[in-house]
C-alpha positions in Angstrom: 172.3 43.3 21.6 172.6 46.3 23.9 175.9 45.2 25.5 177.3 44.8 22.0 176.4 48.4 21.0 177.6 49.8 24.3 180.9 48.0 23.9 181.2 49.2 20.3 180.5 52.8 21.3 183.0 52.6 24.1 185.7 51.2 21.8 185.0 53.9 19.2 185.2 56.7 21.7 188.4 55.3 23.1 190.0 55.0 19.7 188.9 58.5 18.7 190.5 59.9 21.8 193.9 58.3 20.9 193.8 59.5 17.3 192.3 63.0 17.8 194.0 64.2 21.0 197.6 64.3 19.7 196.4 66.1 16.6 195.1 69.0 18.6 198.2 70.5 20.0 201.2 68.1 20.2 203.8 68.8 17.6 207.4 67.6 16.9 210.1 70.1 17.8 210.8 70.8 14.1 207.4 72.5 13.7 207.8 74.8 16.7 208.9 77.9 14.7 205.7 77.8 12.5 203.4 77.2 15.5 205.1 79.9 17.5 204.9 82.3 14.6 201.2 81.7 14.5 200.9 82.0 18.3 202.8 85.3 18.5 201.6 87.1 15.4 199.7 89.8 17.4 202.1 90.0 20.4 203.2 93.4 21.5 206.8 92.2 22.0 207.1 89.6 19.2 210.7 88.6 19.7 210.2 87.8 23.4 207.0 85.9 22.6 208.8 83.8 20.0 211.7 83.1 22.3 209.6 81.9 25.2 207.1 80.1 22.9 210.1 78.3 21.3 211.5 77.2 24.7 208.1 76.0 25.9 207.4 74.2 22.6 210.7 72.4 22.6 210.2 71.2 26.2 206.5 70.4 26.0 206.3 69.3 22.3 203.1 71.3 21.9 201.7 74.9 21.4 198.1 75.8 22.0 196.0 76.9 19.0 195.2 80.6 18.5 197.0 83.7 19.5 195.9 83.7 23.2 194.4 81.3 25.7 193.5 77.7 24.8 196.3 76.5 27.2 194.0 73.7 28.3 195.1 72.0 25.0 198.7 71.7 26.4 198.9 71.2 30.1 202.8 71.2 30.2 202.7 74.6 28.3 200.1 75.9 30.7 201.9 74.8 33.9 205.3 76.2 33.2 206.0 79.3 35.4 208.9 81.6 35.8 210.7 82.4 39.1 208.0 85.0 39.9 205.2 82.5 39.6 203.8 84.0 36.3 203.2 81.9 33.2 206.4 81.3 31.3 204.8 80.4 28.0 202.9 83.0 26.0 
């Protein structure tokens, strides 16, 4: 009986990971402008934030939630750097 419940628990966790993880940050490229508008709403230089967020969203297919931080939700977005080694994505 215990192995059955352990297997059931493992399968449910595995399935929930596959269904919930893409819903967190990954988007199709058509939704980038909305996600970037939300991300850059409080930016000091809004046009630059929107430009780089759009580039990163198109390449990574995701934008982290919120206006700052949360880059762990999108590793591609987090790991993009410019030629000076600074984060490319706002």
